[in-house]
C-alpha positions as CSV (number, residue, x, y, z in Angstrom):
1,X,41.2,-45.3,13.8
2,X,38.8,-43.8,16.3
3,X,36.4,-46.0,18.3
4,X,34.3,-45.7,21.5
5,X,35.6,-47.9,24.2
6,X,33.9,-48.7,27.5
7,X,36.6,-49.4,30.1
8,X,34.4,-49.9,33.2
9,X,31.0,-49.1,34.6
10,X,30.2,-45.6,33.7
11,X,33.6,-45.1,32.1
12,X,34.4,-44.8,28.5
13,X,35.4,-42.5,25.6
14,X,36.8,-42.3,22.1
15,X,40.2,-43.8,21.7
16,X,42.7,-44.4,18.9
17,X,42.7,-48.2,18.3
18,X,44.3,-50.5,15.7
19,X,42.7,-50.6,12.3
20,X,40.8,-53.9,11.6
21,X,42.4,-56.3,9.2
22,X,40.1,-58.5,7.1
23,X,41.1,-62.2,7.8
24,X,40.0,-65.2,5.7
25,X,36.4,-64.9,4.8
26,X,36.0,-61.4,6.3
27,X,35.6,-57.8,5.0
28,X,36.2,-54.4,6.6
29,X,33.2,-52.1,6.6
30,X,33.5,-48.3,6.9
31,X,30.6,-47.6,9.3
32,X,28.1,-45.0,8.1
33,X,25.6,-45.1,11.0
34,X,25.3,-47.1,14.2
35,X,22.4,-47.3,16.6
36,X,22.5,-47.4,20.4
37,X,20.2,-49.8,22.2
38,X,19.4,-50.9,25.7
39,X,22.1,-53.6,25.6
40,X,24.8,-51.0,25.0
41,X,23.5,-48.9,27.9
42,X,23.7,-52.0,30.2
43,X,27.3,-52.5,29.2
44,X,28.0,-48.9,30.1
45,X,26.2,-49.2,33.4
46,X,27.8,-52.5,34.2
47,X,24.4,-54.3,34.5
48,X,24.7,-56.4,31.3
49,X,24.5,-60.1,32.3
50,X,27.4,-61.2,30.0
51,X,29.8,-59.1,32.1
52,X,28.9,-61.3,35.1
53,X,28.9,-64.7,33.2
54,X,32.3,-64.3,31.5
55,X,30.9,-63.9,28.0
56,X,32.1,-60.3,27.9
57,X,34.6,-58.2,29.7
58,X,36.0,-54.6,29.8
59,X,37.4,-53.0,27.8
60,X,34.6,-53.5,25.3
61,X,33.8,-51.8,22.0
62,X,30.0,-51.8,21.6
63,X,27.6,-51.3,18.7
64,X,25.6,-54.0,16.8
65,X,23.0,-52.0,14.9
66,X,24.9,-50.6,11.9
67,X,25.3,-50.0,8.2
68,X,28.2,-49.0,6.1
69,X,30.3,-49.6,2.9
70,X,32.7,-52.5,2.3
71,X,36.2,-51.0,1.9
72,X,38.4,-54.1,2.4
73,X,38.4,-57.7,1.5
74,X,40.1,-60.7,3.1
75,X,41.3,-63.8,1.3
76,X,38.5,-65.9,-0.2
77,X,35.9,-63.1,-0.2
78,X,33.8,-62.5,-3.3
79,X,35.3,-59.3,-4.9
80,X,31.8,-58.0,-5.8
81,X,31.3,-57.0,-2.2
82,X,33.9,-54.2,-2.5
83,X,32.2,-50.8,-2.5
84,X,28.7,-52.1,-1.6
85,X,26.5,-50.7,1.1
86,X,25.7,-53.4,3.6
87,X,24.4,-54.3,7.0
88,X,24.9,-57.6,8.8
89,X,23.9,-60.2,11.3
90,X,25.1,-59.6,14.9
91,X,25.3,-63.4,15.6
92,X,28.4,-65.1,14.3
93,X,28.2,-68.9,14.9
94,X,31.2,-71.3,14.6
95,X,29.7,-72.8,11.4
96,X,30.3,-76.4,12.2
97,X,28.3,-77.4,15.4
98,X,24.9,-79.0,15.3
99,X,23.1,-75.8,15.9
100,X,24.9,-73.9,13.2
101,X,24.4,-76.8,10.7
102,X,20.7,-76.8,11.5
103,X,20.4,-73.0,10.7
104,X,20.4,-71.9,14.3
105,X,23.8,-70.2,14.3
106,X,22.4,-67.4,16.5
107,X,22.2,-70.0,19.3
108,X,25.7,-71.4,18.8
109,X,27.4,-71.9,22.2
110,X,30.7,-70.6,20.8
111,X,29.2,-67.7,18.9
112,X,30.6,-64.2,18.7
113,X,28.1,-61.3,18.8
114,X,29.3,-58.1,17.2
115,X,29.9,-55.5,19.9
116,X,28.5,-57.8,22.6
117,X,30.0,-61.3,23.1
118,X,33.4,-62.9,23.2
119,X,35.3,-59.8,22.3
120,X,34.2,-59.1,18.7
121,X,34.5,-55.3,18.2
122,X,31.4,-53.2,17.6
123,X,30.3,-50.5,15.3
124,X,30.8,-47.4,17.4
125,X,34.0,-47.0,15.4
126,X,35.1,-45.8,12.1
127,X,35.6,-49.3,10.7
128,X,34.4,-52.8,11.6
129,X,35.5,-56.4,10.6
130,X,32.6,-58.6,9.5
131,X,32.5,-62.2,8.1
132,X,31.3,-62.3,4.6
133,X,28.6,-64.8,5.5
134,X,27.0,-62.3,7.8
135,X,26.6,-59.5,5.2
136,X,23.4,-58.4,3.6
137,X,23.4,-55.8,0.8
138,X,21.3,-52.7,1.1
139,X,19.4,-51.3,-1.9
140,X,19.6,-47.6,-2.6
141,X,16.1,-47.1,-1.2
142,X,17.4,-48.0,2.3
143,X,19.3,-44.9,3.5
144,X,21.7,-44.7,6.4
145,X,19.0,-44.2,9.0
146,X,17.0,-47.2,7.7
147,X,20.1,-49.3,7.4
148,X,21.0,-48.9,11.0
149,X,17.4,-49.9,11.9
150,X,17.6,-53.2,10.1
151,X,18.9,-55.1,13.1
152,X,16.2,-54.0,15.6
153,X,13.7,-54.4,12.8
154,X,14.8,-58.0,12.3
155,X,14.1,-58.7,15.9
156,X,10.7,-57.1,15.7
157,X,9.8,-59.0,12.5
158,X,10.7,-62.3,14.0
159,X,8.4,-61.5,17.0
160,X,5.5,-60.6,14.6
161,X,6.0,-63.8,12.6
162,X,6.0,-65.8,15.9
163,X,2.6,-64.2,16.8
164,X,1.1,-66.0,13.8
165,X,-1.7,-63.5,13.2
166,X,-4.0,-63.4,10.2
167,X,-5.0,-60.0,8.7
168,X,-7.6,-58.3,10.8
169,X,-6.7,-60.1,14.0
170,X,-5.8,-58.1,17.1
171,X,-2.3,-57.8,18.5
172,X,-1.3,-56.3,21.9
173,X,2.3,-55.1,22.2
174,X,3.6,-54.5,25.7
175,X,6.3,-51.8,25.8
176,X,6.4,-48.9,23.4
177,X,10.2,-48.8,23.1
178,X,12.1,-49.3,19.8
179,X,11.4,-53.0,19.5
180,X,7.7,-52.7,20.5
181,X,7.1,-49.8,18.1
182,X,8.8,-51.6,15.3
183,X,6.7,-54.7,16.0
184,X,3.6,-52.6,16.0
185,X,4.5,-50.9,12.7
186,X,5.4,-54.2,11.0
187,X,2.2,-55.9,12.3
188,X,0.1,-53.0,11.1
189,X,1.7,-53.1,7.7
190,X,0.7,-56.8,7.5
191,X,-2.9,-56.1,8.3
192,X,-3.2,-56.7,12.0
193,X,-5.2,-54.5,14.3
194,X,-2.5,-53.2,16.6
195,X,-2.6,-51.9,20.2
196,X,0.2,-51.0,22.6
197,X,0.4,-50.8,26.3
198,X,2.9,-48.7,28.2
199,X,3.5,-46.1,30.8
200,X,4.2,-43.3,28.3
201,X,2.2,-43.6,25.1
202,X,2.3,-40.1,23.6
203,X,5.0,-40.9,21.0
204,X,3.3,-44.1,20.0
205,X,0.1,-42.2,19.4
206,X,2.0,-39.6,17.3
207,X,2.7,-42.5,14.9
208,X,-1.0,-43.1,14.5
209,X,-0.9,-46.2,16.7
210,X,-3.5,-47.1,19.3
211,X,-1.9,-47.0,22.7
212,X,-3.1,-47.5,26.2
213,X,-1.9,-47.2,29.8
214,X,-2.7,-49.8,32.4
215,X,-5.5,-47.5,33.7
216,X,-7.4,-47.5,30.5
217,X,-6.6,-50.8,28.6
218,X,-9.9,-52.1,27.3
219,X,-11.1,-55.6,27.9
220,X,-10.7,-56.8,24.3
221,X,-9.8,-60.2,22.8
222,X,-6.1,-60.3,22.2
223,X,-5.3,-62.8,19.5
224,X,-1.6,-62.5,20.3
225,X,0.5,-60.6,22.8
226,X,4.1,-59.6,22.3
227,X,6.1,-58.6,25.4
228,X,8.7,-56.2,24.3
229,X,9.1,-54.5,27.7
230,X,11.8,-54.7,30.4
231,X,9.3,-54.9,33.2
232,X,9.5,-58.1,35.3
233,X,5.7,-58.2,35.9
234,X,4.6,-58.0,32.2
235,X,5.5,-61.5,31.0
236,X,2.9,-62.9,33.5
237,X,0.4,-60.3,32.3
238,X,1.0,-61.3,28.7
239,X,0.1,-64.9,29.5
240,X,-3.0,-63.7,31.4
241,X,-4.3,-61.5,28.6
242,X,-3.7,-63.6,25.5
243,X,-6.7,-65.4,24.0
244,X,-6.8,-69.1,24.8
245,X,-5.2,-71.3,22.1
246,X,-3.2,-68.4,20.7
247,X,0.4,-67.1,21.1
248,X,2.4,-65.0,23.5
249,X,5.8,-63.9,22.3
250,X,8.6,-62.9,24.6
251,X,11.3,-60.6,23.2
252,X,11.9,-58.1,26.1
253,X,14.3,-58.8,29.0
254,X,13.8,-57.5,32.5
255,X,16.7,-56.8,34.9
256,X,15.4,-59.4,37.3
257,X,13.7,-62.8,36.9
258,X,10.2,-62.6,35.5
259,X,7.5,-64.9,36.8
260,X,5.0,-66.6,34.4
261,X,2.3,-68.9,35.9
262,X,2.6,-72.0,33.8
263,X,-1.0,-72.9,34.8
264,X,-2.1,-70.0,32.6
265,X,-0.3,-71.5,29.6
266,X,-1.5,-75.0,30.2
267,X,-5.2,-74.3,31.1
268,X,-5.5,-71.8,28.2
269,X,-3.5,-74.1,25.8
270,X,-1.2,-71.1,25.0
271,X,1.9,-71.3,22.9
272,X,4.8,-69.2,24.3
273,X,7.7,-68.3,22.0
274,X,11.0,-66.7,22.9
275,X,12.9,-64.6,20.4
276,X,16.6,-64.0,20.5
277,X,18.2,-61.8,17.8
278,X,17.4,-60.6,14.4
279,X,18.9,-63.6,12.6
280,X,16.3,-64.8,10.1
281,X,14.5,-61.5,10.0
282,X,17.1,-59.2,8.5
283,X,16.4,-59.8,4.8
284,X,12.6,-59.5,5.3
285,X,13.2,-56.2,7.2
286,X,15.3,-54.8,4.4
287,X,12.4,-55.7,1.9
288,X,9.8,-54.0,4.2
289,X,11.9,-50.8,4.4
290,X,12.9,-50.7,0.7
291,X,9.3,-51.1,-0.4
292,X,8.1,-48.3,1.9
293,X,5.6,-50.7,3.6
294,X,7.3,-49.8,6.9
295,X,9.1,-46.5,7.5
296,X,10.6,-46.4,11.0
297,X,12.7,-43.3,10.5
298,X,10.5,-41.3,12.9
299,X,11.8,-43.5,15.7
300,X,15.2,-41.9,15.5
301,X,15.1,-38.8,17.7
302,X,18.7,-37.7,17.2
303,X,21.9,-38.5,15.3
304,X,25.2,-37.5,17.0
305,X,28.9,-37.7,16.3
306,X,31.0,-40.4,17.9
307,X,32.4,-38.0,20.5
308,X,28.9,-37.7,22.0
309,X,28.3,-41.5,22.4
310,X,29.1,-41.2,26.1
311,X,26.3,-38.7,26.6
312,X,23.9,-41.1,24.9
313,X,25.0,-44.1,27.0
314,X,24.8,-42.1,30.2
315,X,21.2,-40.9,29.4
316,X,22.1,-37.3,29.2
317,X,20.6,-36.9,25.8
318,X,16.8,-37.6,25.8
319,X,15.0,-36.9,22.5
320,X,11.3,-37.4,22.2
321,X,11.8,-40.5,20.0
322,X,13.3,-43.6,21.5
323,X,16.3,-44.3,19.2
324,X,19.6,-42.4,19.0
325,X,22.0,-43.0,16.1
326,X,25.8,-42.3,16.0
327,X,27.7,-41.1,13.0
328,X,31.2,-42.5,13.4
């Protein structure tokens, strides 16, 4: 089958690779749509930290935001999955360590991450092997575009839940990229007053969101702050801006260490929460999309064929909206 393979920094292309075979407890999914995110771009550039810690290596097949149809079943898999449209969790824990048994499989020290960690192949390919336990069915109301937005939406939903806001309270989201915009849309649907802060806010405003630059951010009470940026200075700003006694949520990752003054957290009695992965937020995101409460399809600026994945990763294709999808 055809798959996009990164062979080194700035190097990669579509190759013919072996078909996946569904092992015990696994299925094979024919990929309908896959999203490209910042993690994929970092693998292509060589900046992704896992490449330097031994948790990933070249060649690598990326892609962890996906949806598709189950076309093959391994031994022990419920036959009712065959032919169903699905998406799935990126984080694949071992299933027997203390973290997995406590429901924190996304933090398992031995986990695979689809298209990211420990060699599990990704979804920029015609077909993908996935454990049955990681699957989530997609209703008819969730089309291919929405299906490939479930994984980033799950991240955003977990961040919004961690902010612990009541309807009518005010949220500030730092970073109007895909995760920041999804968090804003989800929080707005749940009744929060949502504001965003970023360098470029035109697209956010086109979605009807209130967005500011650093030059015009008003001095309001921020009942929660979500940092969804990749700027090393913004985690500290989040702690500085949040209302005393409330929550700051960190989901963005900068390319260098971020400094947060712990005195801000202590003297303001602030709760700081870190969010890793969509695990725990996937089913809720599917419900939000299926009901129409949140429609993130405008975030997808382009959908391209697999042969153009290299252009996407190199930054050659720059649509107005932040997300690009690939049709394998």
